[in-house]
C-alpha positions as CSV (number, residue, x, y, z in Angstrom):
1,M,0.0,0.0,0.0
2,T,1.4,3.4,-0.9
3,A,1.7,6.2,1.6
4,I,-1.0,8.2,-0.2
5,A,-3.4,5.2,-0.2
6,H,-2.6,4.6,3.5
7,R,-3.4,8.2,4.4
8,T,-6.7,8.1,2.4
9,H,-7.7,4.9,4.2
10,A,-6.9,6.3,7.6
11,A,-8.9,9.5,6.9
12,A,-12.0,7.4,6.2
13,I,-12.1,6.0,9.7
14,A,-15.1,7.3,11.5
15,L,-14.4,8.3,15.1
16,S,-17.0,8.4,17.8
17,R,-18.6,11.7,18.9
18,R,-17.8,11.0,22.5
19,S,-14.0,10.9,21.6
20,A,-14.2,14.6,20.6
21,V,-13.2,15.9,24.1
22,D,-11.3,19.1,24.4
23,P,-7.5,18.8,25.0
24,F,-6.1,19.2,28.5
25,I,-4.4,22.6,27.7
26,V,-1.8,22.3,30.4
27,M,-0.2,19.5,28.4
28,D,0.0,21.8,25.4
29,V,1.7,24.4,27.5
30,M,4.2,21.8,28.7
31,E,5.0,20.8,25.1
32,H,5.6,24.5,24.2
33,A,7.9,24.8,27.2
34,A,9.8,21.7,26.2
35,R,10.5,23.2,22.8
36,I,12.0,26.3,24.4
37,E,14.1,24.1,26.6
38,A,15.3,22.0,23.7
39,Q,16.6,25.2,22.2
40,G,18.5,26.0,25.4
41,G,16.0,28.2,27.2
42,R,15.6,28.0,31.0
43,V,11.8,27.7,31.7
44,I,10.3,28.1,35.1
45,H,7.4,25.6,35.3
46,L,4.4,27.1,37.0
47,E,2.0,25.3,34.6
48,V,1.8,21.8,35.9
49,G,0.6,20.5,39.3
50,Q,3.5,18.1,39.7
51,P,5.7,18.2,42.9
52,A,9.4,18.8,42.2
53,A,10.3,16.5,45.1
54,P,10.6,12.8,44.7
55,A,8.5,10.1,46.4
56,P,9.4,9.3,50.0
57,L,12.7,7.5,50.4
58,V,11.0,4.6,52.2
59,A,8.6,4.2,49.2
60,R,11.4,4.1,46.7
61,Q,13.4,1.6,48.8
62,A,10.4,-0.7,49.2
63,A,9.8,-0.8,45.5
64,A,13.5,-1.4,44.8
65,T,13.5,-4.3,47.3
66,A,10.4,-5.9,45.8
67,L,11.9,-5.5,42.3
68,A,15.2,-7.1,43.3
69,A,13.3,-10.1,44.9
70,G,12.1,-11.2,41.5
71,Q,8.7,-11.7,39.8
72,V,6.2,-8.8,39.9
73,G,2.8,-10.2,39.1
74,Y,-0.8,-9.2,39.3
75,T,-2.5,-8.3,42.5
76,A,-6.1,-8.6,43.5
77,A,-8.3,-6.2,41.5
78,L,-9.2,-4.2,44.6
79,G,-5.5,-3.8,45.6
80,L,-3.0,-5.4,48.0
81,P,-4.8,-6.2,51.3
82,A,-2.0,-4.6,53.3
83,L,-2.3,-1.3,51.3
84,R,-6.1,-1.3,51.7
85,A,-5.8,-1.8,55.4
86,R,-3.2,0.9,55.7
87,I,-5.4,3.4,53.8
88,A,-8.3,2.6,56.1
89,R,-6.1,3.1,59.1
90,H,-5.1,6.5,57.7
91,Y,-8.7,7.7,58.1
92,G,-8.7,6.8,61.7
93,E,-5.4,8.6,62.3
94,T,-6.2,11.7,60.3
95,H,-10.0,12.1,60.4
96,G,-11.0,10.1,63.4
97,V,-13.3,7.9,61.3
98,A,-13.2,4.1,61.4
99,I,-13.2,2.7,57.8
100,D,-13.7,-0.9,56.9
101,P,-10.8,-1.9,54.5
102,E,-13.5,-3.6,52.4
103,R,-14.6,-0.1,51.4
104,V,-11.2,0.8,50.0
105,V,-10.4,0.4,46.3
106,V,-6.9,0.9,45.0
107,T,-6.9,2.6,41.6
108,N,-4.7,3.7,38.7
109,G,-4.2,7.2,40.1
110,S,-7.2,9.4,40.9
111,S,-7.9,9.3,37.1
112,G,-8.7,5.6,37.3
113,G,-10.9,6.3,40.3
114,F,-13.0,8.8,38.4
115,I,-13.6,6.4,35.6
116,L,-14.6,3.7,38.0
117,A,-16.9,6.0,39.9
118,F,-18.6,7.5,36.8
119,L,-19.1,4.1,35.3
120,A,-20.6,2.7,38.5
121,L,-22.8,5.6,39.5
122,F,-24.1,7.0,36.2
123,E,-25.8,6.0,33.0
124,P,-25.2,7.6,29.6
125,G,-27.1,10.9,29.5
126,D,-27.1,11.5,33.3
127,R,-26.3,15.0,34.4
128,V,-23.5,15.5,36.9
129,A,-22.8,18.9,38.6
130,I,-19.3,20.2,38.9
131,A,-17.9,23.6,39.8
132,A,-16.6,26.2,37.4
133,P,-13.7,26.8,37.6
134,G,-12.8,23.2,38.0
135,Y,-10.4,20.4,36.9
136,P,-10.9,19.9,33.1
137,P,-10.8,16.1,33.0
138,Y,-14.0,16.0,35.2
139,R,-16.1,17.2,32.3
140,H,-14.0,15.6,29.6
141,V,-14.2,12.1,31.1
142,L,-17.9,12.5,31.9
143,S,-18.5,13.5,28.3
144,A,-16.4,10.6,26.9
145,L,-18.6,8.2,29.0
146,G,-21.8,9.7,27.5
147,C,-22.8,11.7,30.6
148,E,-23.6,15.4,30.7
149,P,-21.3,17.6,32.8
150,V,-23.3,20.5,34.3
151,L,-21.0,23.4,35.1
152,I,-22.2,25.6,37.9
153,E,-20.6,29.1,38.1
154,T,-19.2,29.7,41.6
155,R,-18.6,33.0,43.5
156,G,-15.7,34.4,45.4
157,E,-17.9,34.9,48.5
158,D,-18.4,31.1,48.6
159,R,-14.7,30.5,48.2
160,H,-15.5,29.3,44.6
161,A,-17.2,26.2,46.0
162,L,-20.6,24.7,45.0
163,T,-23.5,25.7,47.2
164,P,-26.8,24.1,48.0
165,E,-28.6,27.0,46.2
166,G,-26.6,26.5,43.1
167,L,-27.1,22.7,43.1
168,M,-30.8,23.1,43.6
169,A,-31.1,25.6,40.8
170,A,-29.3,23.3,38.4
171,H,-31.5,20.4,39.5
172,R,-34.6,22.5,38.8
173,E,-33.5,23.1,35.2
174,A,-33.2,19.4,34.6
175,P,-32.8,16.5,37.1
176,L,-29.2,15.8,38.2
177,K,-27.9,12.4,39.1
178,G,-24.7,13.4,40.9
179,V,-22.4,16.1,42.1
180,L,-18.6,16.2,42.3
181,V,-16.8,18.5,44.8
182,A,-13.1,19.2,45.4
183,S,-11.5,20.6,48.5
184,P,-8.7,21.8,48.2
185,A,-9.7,22.6,44.7
186,N,-7.9,22.8,41.4
187,P,-7.3,25.4,40.0
188,T,-8.5,27.8,42.7
189,G,-6.7,26.4,45.7
190,T,-9.7,27.3,47.8
191,M,-11.3,24.9,50.4
192,M,-14.7,24.1,51.9
193,D,-15.0,24.2,55.6
194,R,-17.1,21.6,57.5
195,P,-20.4,23.6,57.5
196,A,-20.1,24.2,53.8
197,L,-19.3,20.6,52.9
198,S,-22.0,19.3,55.3
199,A,-24.7,21.6,53.8
200,L,-23.9,20.6,50.3
201,H,-23.9,16.9,51.2
202,A,-27.3,17.3,52.9
203,C,-28.7,19.0,49.8
204,A,-27.4,16.2,47.6
205,R,-28.8,13.6,49.8
206,D,-32.2,15.3,49.9
207,L,-32.2,15.4,46.0
208,G,-31.1,11.8,45.8
209,L,-27.8,12.6,44.1
210,A,-24.6,10.6,44.2
211,F,-21.9,12.5,46.1
212,I,-18.3,12.3,44.9
213,S,-15.5,14.1,46.8
214,D,-12.1,14.6,45.1
215,E,-9.6,14.8,48.0
216,I,-6.4,14.5,46.0
217,Y,-4.9,17.6,47.7
218,H,-5.6,16.5,51.2
219,G,-2.5,16.9,53.3
220,L,-1.8,20.2,51.5
221,D,-3.9,22.5,53.6
222,Y,-2.8,25.9,55.0
223,A,-5.8,28.0,55.9
224,F,-7.6,25.3,58.0
225,P,-7.6,21.5,58.2
226,A,-9.2,19.8,55.2
227,V,-12.4,17.9,56.0
228,S,-13.0,14.5,54.4
229,A,-16.4,13.6,53.1
230,V,-16.2,10.3,55.1
231,E,-16.5,12.5,58.2
232,I,-19.9,13.6,56.9
233,G,-21.5,10.3,55.9
234,E,-21.1,6.8,54.5
235,D,-23.1,7.5,51.4
236,V,-20.1,9.2,49.7
237,T,-17.5,8.2,47.2
238,V,-14.1,9.6,48.0
239,I,-11.3,9.7,45.5
240,N,-7.7,10.4,46.6
241,S,-4.2,9.7,45.3
242,F,-0.6,9.4,46.3
243,S,0.4,11.9,43.5
244,K,0.3,15.2,45.3
245,Y,1.1,15.1,49.1
246,F,3.2,11.9,48.6
247,C,4.9,13.3,45.4
248,M,4.2,10.1,43.4
249,T,2.6,11.4,40.2
250,G,4.3,8.9,37.9
251,W,3.7,5.9,40.0
252,R,0.0,6.2,39.1
253,V,-1.6,4.9,42.2
254,G,-4.6,6.2,44.0
255,W,-7.6,5.0,46.0
256,M,-11.3,5.3,46.6
257,V,-13.4,4.9,49.7
258,V,-16.8,3.8,48.5
259,P,-20.2,3.3,50.3
260,P,-20.7,0.0,52.0
261,G,-21.7,-2.7,49.5
262,V,-20.3,-1.0,46.5
263,S,-16.8,-2.6,46.4
264,R,-17.8,-5.6,44.4
265,T,-19.1,-3.4,41.6
266,M,-15.8,-1.5,41.5
267,E,-14.0,-4.8,41.6
268,R,-15.8,-6.2,38.6
269,L,-15.1,-3.0,36.6
270,Q,-11.5,-2.9,37.5
271,Q,-11.0,-6.6,36.7
272,N,-12.1,-5.8,33.2
273,L,-10.6,-2.4,32.6
274,S,-7.1,-2.9,34.0
275,I,-7.0,-6.2,36.0
276,S,-5.0,-4.5,38.8
277,V,-2.9,-1.5,39.7
278,P,0.9,-1.9,39.1
279,T,2.3,-4.0,42.0
280,L,5.5,-2.0,42.6
281,S,3.4,1.2,42.9
282,Q,1.2,-0.4,45.5
283,I,4.1,-1.7,47.5
284,A,5.7,1.8,47.4
285,A,2.4,3.4,48.3
286,D,2.0,1.2,51.4
287,A,5.5,2.2,52.6
288,A,4.9,5.9,51.7
289,F,2.7,6.4,54.9
290,E,5.9,5.9,56.9
291,G,7.5,8.8,55.0
292,R,5.2,11.5,56.2
293,A,7.9,13.4,58.1
294,E,9.8,13.7,54.8
295,M,6.6,14.8,53.0
296,D,5.8,17.4,55.7
297,L,9.2,19.0,54.9
298,V,8.1,19.2,51.3
299,K,4.8,20.8,52.4
300,A,6.8,23.4,54.4
301,S,8.5,24.3,51.1
302,Y,5.1,24.9,49.5
303,V,4.3,27.2,52.4
304,E,7.4,29.2,51.6
305,N,6.5,29.2,47.9
306,R,3.0,30.4,48.8
307,R,4.5,33.3,50.9
308,I,6.9,34.3,48.1
309,L,4.1,34.5,45.5
310,T,1.4,36.0,47.6
311,Q,3.8,38.8,48.8
312,G,5.8,39.1,45.6
313,L,3.3,39.0,42.8
314,P,1.4,42.1,44.0
315,K,4.6,44.1,43.9
316,A,5.3,42.8,40.5
317,G,1.9,44.0,39.3
318,L,-0.3,40.8,39.6
319,A,-2.3,41.7,42.6
320,R,-5.6,39.9,42.3
321,F,-5.8,36.2,43.1
322,L,-8.1,33.8,45.0
323,P,-7.3,32.8,48.6
324,A,-4.5,30.1,48.5
325,D,-6.2,27.9,51.1
326,G,-4.6,24.6,50.0
327,A,-3.1,22.5,47.2
328,F,-0.3,24.4,45.5
329,Y,-2.1,26.8,43.2
330,L,-2.8,30.5,42.8
331,Y,-5.7,31.4,40.5
332,A,-4.7,34.9,39.3
333,D,-6.9,37.5,37.6
334,V,-5.1,39.0,34.6
335,S,-8.0,41.0,33.2
336,D,-6.1,44.2,33.8
337,F,-3.7,43.0,31.1
338,T,-5.6,40.8,28.7
339,D,-9.0,39.4,27.7
340,D,-7.3,36.3,26.3
341,S,-5.4,34.4,28.9
342,A,-4.2,31.7,26.5
343,A,-2.5,34.3,24.3
344,F,-1.2,36.1,27.4
345,A,0.3,32.8,28.7
346,R,2.0,32.1,25.3
347,R,3.5,35.6,25.2
348,M,4.8,35.3,28.8
349,L,6.3,31.9,28.1
350,D,8.0,33.1,24.9
351,A,9.1,36.5,26.4
352,V,10.4,35.5,29.9
353,H,10.2,31.7,29.9
354,V,7.6,31.4,32.7
355,A,5.0,28.7,31.9
356,A,1.5,29.1,33.5
357,T,-1.8,27.6,32.5
358,P,-4.6,29.8,31.0
359,G,-7.9,29.8,32.9
360,V,-9.8,28.7,29.8
361,D,-8.6,25.2,30.6
362,F,-10.7,25.3,33.8
363,D,-13.6,27.7,33.2
364,P,-15.4,28.3,29.9
365,F,-17.3,31.2,31.5
366,H,-14.6,33.5,32.8
367,G,-11.3,31.6,32.2
368,R,-10.1,34.1,29.6
369,S,-9.4,36.5,32.5
370,F,-7.4,34.1,34.7
371,L,-4.1,32.2,34.9
372,R,-3.4,29.2,37.1
373,I,0.0,29.4,38.8
374,S,1.4,26.2,40.4
375,Y,3.8,26.6,43.2
376,A,4.8,22.9,43.5
377,G,8.5,23.8,42.6
378,S,11.3,25.2,44.6
379,P,11.5,28.5,46.5
380,P,14.3,29.8,44.4
381,D,12.3,29.2,41.2
382,M,9.3,31.0,42.8
383,A,11.5,34.0,43.5
384,Q,12.9,34.0,40.0
385,A,9.3,33.6,38.6
386,V,8.2,36.7,40.5
387,A,11.1,38.7,39.0
388,R,10.4,37.5,35.5
389,I,6.7,38.1,35.6
390,G,7.3,41.6,36.9
391,D,9.7,42.2,34.0
392,F,7.1,40.9,31.6
393,L,4.3,43.0,33.0
394,N,6.4,46.1,33.0
395,R,7.3,45.7,29.3
396,G,3.6,46.5,28.6
């Protein structure tokens, strides 16, 4: 077959409508930054929510020991029993809630958890409420699975969290089947306190909605302690990961806490979708809980990064951003400088080699006026970023 014939044949392949999801723009920004670096440029990466620090030493050592021992095979679909028990114990230690290990499902990162949760809880066509601004793959994965993401605009006075009033209004427009919340949230870095989370959960329960709580940034809280949905009730699906607090992004291991009686459903889905989570990653994750002192030192560096940015950016000319309650993000208003945050981010990356993610990735309503700035890197990089951003803004 000639090259021309091959291209013609490939062009005739019909792709599904549900595959036509939007790109995750932060990945495009990373590619642009990589091209600059390939040409010798020194880019400061504020675009990606990836810790600069490695996984805890005890986790790396545990994985190395297991690898040296020989064969690494499948595990049970729900995960290593020791890891499930350790995760359950974590909720007693951190949140004062006794969790049956049978409710714990080990997943392929939080991303795998969202796919399992959406498949288990929703039918094609179901409407699921999420906050705007919010993490883009929420709506992209829901759309790919045939569901309808319902974006609800949030307000600063509510710390950009969903409210019972907003949820009920969306439900009146057309019935919802679920709601997904995140605290600390991406991209805003804002958090829900216990009264706010409890009120939203009570509203969802009264409306008969599935309640999913994304808690991937738990452990990275600064304004006040993060509240887990498992403290509010058993009728919740919690999704978490070792990626952020434990600095294990590439290990691709996360977990869920599901309502009693739901684990078998998740098990059947995971058996068919991925068989199991990588064994070495699970072994490392089990050990990671013993590396919390090391991870708290990393968290302390985020506190310093947060201080550098919140004090330095206003002096550089970028003075409006949301409260940095948790995670490692600032969501900055750049409307004084542009009405196109994507173009603004490209110009800043090209001009001063600082990469940030345009708000259009997170919010189709007002994202053209915002940038997300990640402070998961090092304090020296944050200081240099402030200087470069100030230089860029002062160029006009």
